[in-house]
MIKEMI-781736 format. One record per atom (N, C-alpha, C): residue number from 1; x, y, z; residue in one letter. Coordinates in steps of 0.001 Angstrom, whole numbers, plus 500000, padded with zeros to 6 digits. Each point is the difference from the previous one (the first is absolute). Example, Ala and Ser with C-alpha at 12.3 -4.5 7.8 and 13.67 -1.06 7.14 Angstrom:
<site vopa="1" u="513190" v="494310" w="507800" vokol="A"/>
<site vopa="1" u="499110" v="501190" w="500000" vokol="A"/>
<site vopa="1" u="500900" v="501200" w="500000" vokol="A"/>
<site vopa="2" u="499650" v="501050" w="499280" vokol="S"/>
<site vopa="2" u="500820" v="501190" w="500060" vokol="S"/>
<site vopa="2" u="499230" v="501090" w="500730" vokol="S"/>
# end
This chain:
<site vopa="1" u="578434" v="214488" w="867428" vokol="M"/>
<site vopa="1" u="500161" v="498566" w="500159" vokol="M"/>
<site vopa="1" u="501182" v="499725" w="500924" vokol="M"/>
<site vopa="2" u="499857" v="499019" w="500842" vokol="A"/>
<site vopa="2" u="501039" v="499646" w="500963" vokol="A"/>
<site vopa="2" u="501223" v="499416" w="499300" vokol="A"/>
<site vopa="3" u="501155" v="500354" w="500511" vokol="D"/>
<site vopa="3" u="501266" v="499437" w="499536" vokol="D"/>
<site vopa="3" u="500336" v="498839" w="500927" vokol="D"/>
<site vopa="4" u="499737" v="498777" w="499532" vokol="V"/>
<site vopa="4" u="500242" v="498787" w="500779" vokol="V"/>
<site vopa="4" u="500867" v="499084" w="499154" vokol="V"/>
<site vopa="5" u="501051" v="499437" w="500597" vokol="T"/>
<site vopa="5" u="500862" v="499083" w="499257" vokol="T"/>
<site vopa="5" u="500139" v="498679" w="500750" vokol="T"/>
<site vopa="6" u="500143" v="498931" w="499231" vokol="F"/>
<site vopa="6" u="500276" v="498658" w="500521" vokol="F"/>
<site vopa="6" u="501223" v="499497" w="499246" vokol="F"/>
<site vopa="7" u="500914" v="499312" w="500673" vokol="N"/>
<site vopa="7" u="501073" v="499356" w="499245" vokol="N"/>
<site vopa="7" u="499410" v="498767" w="499300" vokol="N"/>
<site vopa="8" u="500734" v="499438" w="499061" vokol="K"/>
<site vopa="8" u="499480" v="498892" w="499186" vokol="K"/>
<site vopa="8" u="499620" v="498792" w="500842" vokol="K"/>
<site vopa="9" u="500783" v="499715" w="501028" vokol="L"/>
<site vopa="9" u="499692" v="498847" w="500852" vokol="L"/>
<site vopa="9" u="498728" v="500248" w="500803" vokol="L"/>
<site vopa="10" u="499760" v="501229" w="500430" vokol="A"/>
<site vopa="10" u="498770" v="500325" w="500727" vokol="A"/>
<site vopa="10" u="498785" v="499818" w="499098" vokol="A"/>
<site vopa="11" u="500105" v="500427" w="498747" vokol="V"/>
<site vopa="11" u="498901" v="499808" w="499052" vokol="V"/>
<site vopa="11" u="499718" v="498508" w="499844" vokol="V"/>
<site vopa="12" u="501051" v="499213" w="499830" vokol="R"/>
<site vopa="12" u="499825" v="498554" w="499815" vokol="R"/>
<site vopa="12" u="499368" v="499355" w="501237" vokol="R"/>
<site vopa="13" u="500463" v="500361" w="501194" vokol="K"/>
<site vopa="13" u="499446" v="499422" w="501241" vokol="K"/>
<site vopa="13" u="498529" v="500366" w="500172" vokol="K"/>
<site vopa="14" u="499638" v="501242" w="499677" vokol="M"/>
<site vopa="14" u="498605" v="500396" w="500142" vokol="M"/>
<site vopa="14" u="499128" v="499331" w="498941" vokol="M"/>
<site vopa="15" u="500532" v="499805" w="498801" vokol="Q"/>
<site vopa="15" u="499241" v="499297" w="498966" vokol="Q"/>
<site vopa="15" u="499757" v="498548" w="500415" vokol="Q"/>
<site vopa="16" u="500995" v="499380" w="500634" vokol="E"/>
<site vopa="16" u="499817" v="498636" w="500514" vokol="E"/>
<site vopa="16" u="498886" v="499955" w="501038" vokol="E"/>
<site vopa="17" u="499953" v="500998" w="500874" vokol="A"/>
<site vopa="17" u="498941" v="500055" w="501018" vokol="A"/>
<site vopa="17" u="498630" v="500173" w="499350" vokol="A"/>
<site vopa="18" u="499919" v="500845" w="498984" vokol="L"/>
<site vopa="18" u="498729" v="500202" w="499303" vokol="L"/>
<site vopa="18" u="499554" v="498753" w="499250" vokol="L"/>
<site vopa="19" u="500946" v="499206" w="499518" vokol="D"/>
<site vopa="19" u="499677" v="498763" w="499282" vokol="D"/>
<site vopa="19" u="499622" v="498863" w="500944" vokol="D"/>
<site vopa="20" u="500234" v="500185" w="501294" vokol="G"/>
<site vopa="20" u="499691" v="498975" w="500992" vokol="G"/>
<site vopa="20" u="498529" v="500003" w="500389" vokol="G"/>
<site vopa="21" u="499618" v="499092" w="500902" vokol="P"/>
<site vopa="21" u="498594" v="499841" w="500373" vokol="P"/>
<site vopa="21" u="499390" v="501224" w="500680" vokol="P"/>
<site vopa="22" u="500798" v="500846" w="500647" vokol="N"/>
<site vopa="22" u="499466" v="501179" w="500680" vokol="N"/>
<site vopa="22" u="499991" v="501241" w="499114" vokol="N"/>
<site vopa="23" u="500447" v="499858" w="498753" vokol="G"/>
<site vopa="23" u="500126" v="501154" w="499130" vokol="G"/>
<site vopa="23" u="498853" v="500236" w="499035" vokol="G"/>
<site vopa="24" u="499065" v="499071" w="499941" vokol="E"/>
<site vopa="24" u="498921" v="500121" w="499021" vokol="E"/>
<site vopa="24" u="499173" v="501264" w="500253" vokol="E"/>
<site vopa="25" u="499895" v="500835" w="498964" vokol="G"/>
<site vopa="25" u="499214" v="501225" w="500097" vokol="G"/>
<site vopa="25" u="500674" v="501110" w="500779" vokol="G"/>
<site vopa="26" u="501260" v="499828" w="500344" vokol="K"/>
<site vopa="26" u="500712" v="500975" w="500835" vokol="K"/>
<site vopa="26" u="501050" v="500742" w="499191" vokol="K"/>
<site vopa="27" u="500472" v="501076" w="500607" vokol="M"/>
<site vopa="27" u="501099" v="500791" w="499466" vokol="M"/>
<site vopa="27" u="500967" v="500248" w="501155" vokol="M"/>
<site vopa="28" u="501186" v="500457" w="499665" vokol="V"/>
<site vopa="28" u="501001" v="500334" w="501014" vokol="V"/>
<site vopa="28" u="499714" v="501404" w="500506" vokol="V"/>
<site vopa="29" u="500019" v="500167" w="501308" vokol="R"/>
<site vopa="29" u="499848" v="501311" w="500612" vokol="R"/>
<site vopa="29" u="501264" v="500317" w="500796" vokol="R"/>
<site vopa="30" u="500605" v="501164" w="499716" vokol="V"/>
<site vopa="30" u="501063" v="500515" w="500852" vokol="V"/>
<site vopa="30" u="499320" v="501021" w="500904" vokol="V"/>
<site vopa="31" u="500283" v="499917" w="501297" vokol="M"/>
<site vopa="31" u="499244" v="500806" w="500952" vokol="M"/>
<site vopa="31" u="500886" v="500528" w="501118" vokol="M"/>
<site vopa="32" u="499476" v="500985" w="500669" vokol="V"/>
<site vopa="32" u="500642" v="500514" w="501204" vokol="V"/>
<site vopa="32" u="499471" v="499174" w="501161" vokol="V"/>
<site vopa="33" u="500892" v="499310" w="500683" vokol="D"/>
<site vopa="33" u="499622" v="499203" w="501161" vokol="D"/>
<site vopa="33" u="499735" v="500912" w="501189" vokol="D"/>
<site vopa="34" u="500937" v="500899" w="500275" vokol="H"/>
<site vopa="34" u="499780" v="501022" w="501013" vokol="H"/>
<site vopa="34" u="501013" v="501125" w="499832" vokol="H"/>
<site vopa="35" u="499654" v="501148" w="500527" vokol="V"/>
<site vopa="35" u="500834" v="501190" w="499919" vokol="V"/>
<site vopa="35" u="500329" v="500437" w="501412" vokol="V"/>
<site vopa="36" u="501260" v="500360" w="500201" vokol="H"/>
<site vopa="36" u="500357" v="500646" w="501254" vokol="H"/>
<site vopa="36" u="501163" v="500947" w="499746" vokol="H"/>
<site vopa="37" u="499896" v="501136" w="500638" vokol="G"/>
<site vopa="37" u="501033" v="501002" w="499763" vokol="G"/>
<site vopa="37" u="499973" v="500451" w="498554" vokol="G"/>
<site vopa="38" u="501161" v="500008" w="499394" vokol="D"/>
<site vopa="38" u="500128" v="500498" w="498636" vokol="D"/>
<site vopa="38" u="500134" v="498889" w="498965" vokol="D"/>
<site vopa="39" u="499637" v="498769" w="500380" vokol="H"/>
<site vopa="39" u="500110" v="498915" w="499023" vokol="H"/>
<site vopa="39" u="498904" v="498959" w="500188" vokol="H"/>
<site vopa="40" u="499877" v="499146" w="498988" vokol="A"/>
<site vopa="40" u="498970" v="498964" w="499988" vokol="A"/>
<site vopa="40" u="500641" v="498629" w="499882" vokol="A"/>
<site vopa="41" u="499245" v="499007" w="500389" vokol="H"/>
<site vopa="41" u="500361" v="498599" w="499786" vokol="H"/>
<site vopa="41" u="498997" v="499456" w="498994" vokol="H"/>
<site vopa="42" u="500489" v="499161" w="499086" vokol="Y"/>
<site vopa="42" u="499212" v="499581" w="498852" vokol="Y"/>
<site vopa="42" u="499734" v="498504" w="500018" vokol="Y"/>
<site vopa="43" u="498992" v="499598" w="499218" vokol="G"/>
<site vopa="43" u="499677" v="498595" w="499869" vokol="G"/>
<site vopa="43" u="499447" v="499684" w="498620" vokol="G"/>
<site vopa="44" u="499887" v="498719" w="499725" vokol="L"/>
<site vopa="44" u="499424" v="499487" w="498758" vokol="L"/>
<site vopa="44" u="498916" v="498997" w="500348" vokol="L"/>
<site vopa="45" u="498886" v="500068" w="499294" vokol="V"/>
<site vopa="45" u="498927" v="499022" w="500177" vokol="V"/>
<site vopa="45" u="499354" v="499735" w="498656" vokol="V"/>
<site vopa="46" u="499306" v="498889" w="499909" vokol="L"/>
<site vopa="46" u="499140" v="499735" w="498852" vokol="L"/>
<site vopa="46" u="498629" v="500544" w="500372" vokol="L"/>
<site vopa="47" u="499399" v="500768" w="499110" vokol="S"/>
<site vopa="47" u="498795" v="500740" w="500340" vokol="S"/>
<site vopa="47" u="499136" v="500190" w="498762" vokol="S"/>
<site vopa="48" u="498798" v="500509" w="500207" vokol="T"/>
<site vopa="48" u="499141" v="500388" w="498891" vokol="T"/>
<site vopa="48" u="499968" v="501516" w="499916" vokol="T"/>
<site vopa="49" u="499700" v="500489" w="498839" vokol="R"/>
<site vopa="49" u="499993" v="501440" w="499744" vokol="R"/>
<site vopa="49" u="498809" v="500677" w="500680" vokol="R"/>
<site vopa="50" u="500256" v="501193" w="500546" vokol="T"/>
<site vopa="50" u="498941" v="500812" w="500596" vokol="T"/>
<site vopa="50" u="499915" v="501322" w="499241" vokol="T"/>
<site vopa="51" u="499046" v="500815" w="500344" vokol="G"/>
<site vopa="51" u="499825" v="501294" w="499364" vokol="G"/>
<site vopa="51" u="501102" v="500994" w="500320" vokol="G"/>
<site vopa="52" u="500811" v="499696" w="500995" vokol="H"/>
<site vopa="52" u="501085" v="500896" w="500397" vokol="H"/>
<site vopa="52" u="501321" v="499654" w="499330" vokol="H"/>
<site vopa="53" u="500000" v="498984" w="499153" vokol="D"/>
<site vopa="53" u="501254" v="499485" w="499459" vokol="D"/>
<site vopa="53" u="500364" v="500570" w="498636" vokol="D"/>
<site vopa="54" u="501285" v="500141" w="499822" vokol="E"/>
<site vopa="54" u="500604" v="500263" w="498698" vokol="E"/>
<site vopa="54" u="500714" v="498705" w="499624" vokol="E"/>
<site vopa="55" u="499946" v="499619" w="498730" vokol="V"/>
<site vopa="55" u="500700" v="498807" w="499528" vokol="V"/>
<site vopa="55" u="501247" v="500456" w="499257" vokol="V"/>
<site vopa="56" u="501139" v="499506" w="500459" vokol="V"/>
<site vopa="56" u="501286" v="500357" w="499416" vokol="V"/>
<site vopa="56" u="500590" v="498751" w="499352" vokol="V"/>
<site vopa="57" u="500437" v="500123" w="498752" vokol="D"/>
<site vopa="57" u="500658" v="498888" w="499316" vokol="D"/>
<site vopa="57" u="501475" v="500024" w="500374" vokol="D"/>
<site vopa="58" u="500452" v="498920" w="500614" vokol="V"/>
<site vopa="58" u="501393" v="499890" w="500423" vokol="V"/>
<site vopa="58" u="500587" v="498749" w="499347" vokol="V"/>
<site vopa="59" u="500671" v="500177" w="498893" vokol="G"/>
<site vopa="59" u="500613" v="498870" w="499301" vokol="G"/>
<site vopa="59" u="499006" v="498947" w="499568" vokol="G"/>
<site vopa="60" u="498789" v="500420" w="499610" vokol="G"/>
<site vopa="60" u="498968" v="499060" w="499591" vokol="G"/>
<site vopa="60" u="499126" v="499513" w="501137" vokol="G"/>
<site vopa="61" u="500317" v="500386" w="501212" vokol="L"/>
<site vopa="61" u="499221" v="499632" w="501182" vokol="L"/>
<site vopa="61" u="499122" v="501187" w="500373" vokol="L"/>
<site vopa="62" u="498695" v="499790" w="500126" vokol="E"/>
<site vopa="62" u="499104" v="501070" w="500411" vokol="E"/>
<site vopa="62" u="499996" v="500086" w="501522" vokol="E"/>
<site vopa="63" u="500341" v="501185" w="500502" vokol="V"/>
<site vopa="63" u="500146" v="500222" w="501436" vokol="V"/>
<site vopa="63" u="498984" v="501045" w="500451" vokol="V"/>
<site vopa="64" u="499291" v="499701" w="501081" vokol="L"/>
<site vopa="64" u="499041" v="500934" w="500578" vokol="L"/>
<site vopa="64" u="500705" v="500943" w="500965" vokol="L"/>
<site vopa="65" u="499667" v="501290" w="499888" vokol="V"/>
<site vopa="65" u="500529" v="501025" w="500887" vokol="V"/>
<site vopa="65" u="498804" v="500836" w="500463" vokol="V"/>
<site vopa="66" u="499794" v="500082" w="501310" vokol="D"/>
<site vopa="66" u="498895" v="500779" w="500556" vokol="D"/>
<site vopa="66" u="500317" v="501491" w="499863" vokol="D"/>
<site vopa="67" u="499159" v="500735" w="499286" vokol="K"/>
<site vopa="67" u="500231" v="501431" w="499769" vokol="K"/>
<site vopa="67" u="500055" v="500784" w="501305" vokol="K"/>
<site vopa="68" u="499326" v="499521" w="501031" vokol="R"/>
<site vopa="68" u="499998" v="500709" w="501288" vokol="R"/>
<site vopa="68" u="501352" v="499914" w="500710" vokol="R"/>
<site vopa="69" u="500850" v="499056" w="499575" vokol="Q"/>
<site vopa="69" u="501330" v="499834" w="500591" vokol="Q"/>
<site vopa="69" u="501104" v="500455" w="499032" vokol="Q"/>
<site vopa="70" u="499615" v="500733" w="498957" vokol="M"/>
<site vopa="70" u="500932" v="500346" w="498942" vokol="M"/>
<site vopa="70" u="501238" v="500747" w="500503" vokol="M"/>
<site vopa="71" u="499852" v="500869" w="500999" vokol="D"/>
<site vopa="71" u="501170" v="500724" w="500516" vokol="D"/>
<site vopa="71" u="501089" v="499050" w="500454" vokol="D"/>
<site vopa="72" u="499610" v="498865" w="500556" vokol="W"/>
<site vopa="72" u="500973" v="499032" w="500505" vokol="W"/>
<site vopa="72" u="500393" v="498964" w="498956" vokol="W"/>
<site vopa="73" u="499118" v="499711" w="499041" vokol="L"/>
<site vopa="73" u="500256" v="498920" w="499044" vokol="L"/>
<site vopa="73" u="500735" v="500438" w="498745" vokol="L"/>
<site vopa="74" u="499901" v="501265" w="499627" vokol="D"/>
<site vopa="74" u="500698" v="500471" w="498815" vokol="D"/>
<site vopa="74" u="501504" v="499892" w="500226" vokol="D"/>
<site vopa="75" u="500663" v="499208" w="499176" vokol="G"/>
<site vopa="75" u="501444" v="499796" w="500127" vokol="G"/>
<site vopa="75" u="500394" v="498687" w="500646" vokol="G"/>
<site vopa="76" u="499024" v="499167" w="500356" vokol="V"/>
<site vopa="76" u="500295" v="498721" w="500657" vokol="V"/>
<site vopa="76" u="500781" v="499083" w="499063" vokol="V"/>
<site vopa="77" u="501009" v="499358" w="500572" vokol="E"/>
<site vopa="77" u="500805" v="499004" w="499288" vokol="E"/>
<site vopa="77" u="499830" v="498662" w="500700" vokol="E"/>
<site vopa="78" u="499541" v="498998" w="499257" vokol="V"/>
<site vopa="78" u="499785" v="498659" w="500535" vokol="V"/>
<site vopa="78" u="501045" v="499079" w="499383" vokol="V"/>
<site vopa="79" u="500735" v="499337" w="500876" vokol="K"/>
<site vopa="79" u="501046" v="499084" w="499523" vokol="K"/>
<site vopa="79" u="499858" v="498661" w="500714" vokol="K"/>
<site vopa="80" u="500236" v="498941" w="499245" vokol="Y"/>
<site vopa="80" u="500174" v="498681" w="500594" vokol="Y"/>
<site vopa="80" u="501467" v="499679" w="499839" vokol="Y"/>
<site vopa="81" u="500675" v="499789" w="501126" vokol="L"/>
<site vopa="81" u="501448" v="499801" w="500003" vokol="L"/>
<site vopa="81" u="500356" v="498572" w="500386" vokol="L"/>
<site vopa="82" u="501078" v="499516" w="499438" vokol="L"/>
<site vopa="82" u="500521" v="498681" w="500360" vokol="L"/>
<site vopa="82" u="501169" v="500112" w="500969" vokol="L"/>
<site vopa="83" u="500618" v="501189" w="500063" vokol="Y"/>
<site vopa="83" u="501186" v="500202" w="500828" vokol="Y"/>
<site vopa="83" u="499918" v="501362" w="500663" vokol="Y"/>
<site vopa="84" u="500403" v="500206" w="501209" vokol="P"/>
<site vopa="84" u="500659" v="499060" w="500903" vokol="P"/>
<site vopa="84" u="499033" v="499011" w="500643" vokol="P"/>
<site vopa="85" u="498691" v="500327" w="499938" vokol="Q"/>
<site vopa="85" u="498988" v="499091" w="500519" vokol="Q"/>
<site vopa="85" u="498823" v="500041" w="499037" vokol="Q"/>
<site vopa="86" u="499467" v="498847" w="499660" vokol="E"/>
<site vopa="86" u="498889" v="499950" w="499060" vokol="E"/>
<site vopa="86" u="498758" v="500622" w="500611" vokol="E"/>
<site vopa="87" u="499359" v="500871" w="499225" vokol="G"/>
<site vopa="87" u="498757" v="500592" w="500467" vokol="G"/>
<site vopa="87" u="499696" v="501335" w="499356" vokol="G"/>
<site vopa="88" u="498920" v="500605" w="500467" vokol="W"/>
<site vopa="88" u="499492" v="501251" w="499456" vokol="W"/>
<site vopa="88" u="500654" v="501198" w="500666" vokol="W"/>
<site vopa="89" u="500216" v="501042" w="499205" vokol="K"/>
<site vopa="89" u="500468" v="501281" w="500516" vokol="K"/>
<site vopa="89" u="499176" v="501076" w="499298" vokol="K"/>
<site vopa="90" u="499256" v="500777" w="500781" vokol="I"/>
<site vopa="90" u="499152" v="501046" w="499445" vokol="I"/>
<site vopa="90" u="500436" v="501320" w="500626" vokol="I"/>
<site vopa="91" u="500417" v="500929" w="499151" vokol="T"/>
<site vopa="91" u="500485" v="501289" w="500466" vokol="T"/>
<site vopa="91" u="499390" v="501118" w="499167" vokol="T"/>
<site vopa="92" u="500200" v="501227" w="500464" vokol="N"/>
<site vopa="92" u="499584" v="501163" w="499230" vokol="N"/>
<site vopa="92" u="501045" v="501102" w="500158" vokol="N"/>
<site vopa="93" u="501012" v="499992" w="499136" vokol="P"/>
<site vopa="93" u="501041" v="501024" w="500079" vokol="P"/>
<site vopa="93" u="499479" v="501431" w="499857" vokol="P"/>
<site vopa="94" u="498873" v="500194" w="499297" vokol="K"/>
<site vopa="94" u="499428" v="501339" w="499879" vokol="K"/>
<site vopa="94" u="499551" v="500548" w="501346" vokol="K"/>
<site vopa="95" u="499676" v="499092" w="500923" vokol="R"/>
<site vopa="95" u="499582" v="500390" w="501341" vokol="R"/>
<site vopa="95" u="501114" v="499779" w="501016" vokol="R"/>
<site vopa="96" u="501220" v="499872" w="499498" vokol="N"/>
<site vopa="96" u="501178" v="499792" w="500834" vokol="N"/>
<site vopa="96" u="499879" v="498715" w="500823" vokol="N"/>
<site vopa="97" u="499324" v="498993" w="499432" vokol="N"/>
<site vopa="97" u="499847" v="498714" w="500658" vokol="N"/>
<site vopa="97" u="500819" v="498989" w="499213" vokol="N"/>
<site vopa="98" u="501069" v="499522" w="500621" vokol="H"/>
<site vopa="98" u="500906" v="499063" w="499329" vokol="H"/>
<site vopa="98" u="499958" v="498616" w="500631" vokol="H"/>
<site vopa="99" u="498994" v="499741" w="500823" vokol="G"/>
<site vopa="99" u="499840" v="498693" w="500616" vokol="G"/>
<site vopa="99" u="499538" v="500123" w="501434" vokol="G"/>
<site vopa="100" u="499469" v="498912" w="500521" vokol="D"/>
<site vopa="100" u="499534" v="500002" w="501392" vokol="D"/>
<site vopa="100" u="501164" v="500185" w="500944" vokol="D"/>
<site vopa="101" u="499682" v="500556" w="501145" vokol="H"/>
<site vopa="101" u="501033" v="500221" w="501008" vokol="H"/>
<site vopa="101" u="499859" v="499022" w="501134" vokol="H"/>
# end
């Protein structure tokens, strides 16, 4: 099973998105946006489950993780930060990825 973590504010923000008009029937997906060199860039979307997905419980939030991207997704940390700038930060310290460059 993938090791994926969200901080409490990230869980709350994603739950708000799921409760909104675009969230009906959807789940949160953490995904690899693209890979280059020895690291990946990550993203979040609202999505439906496919046959390639593993469902990970993250603080009561069900998160989809594509098993085909497991090498890059295992260890992902998703944070919603208020400081120094409000927004999302998705990293994977297990893959030596501590943020976009």
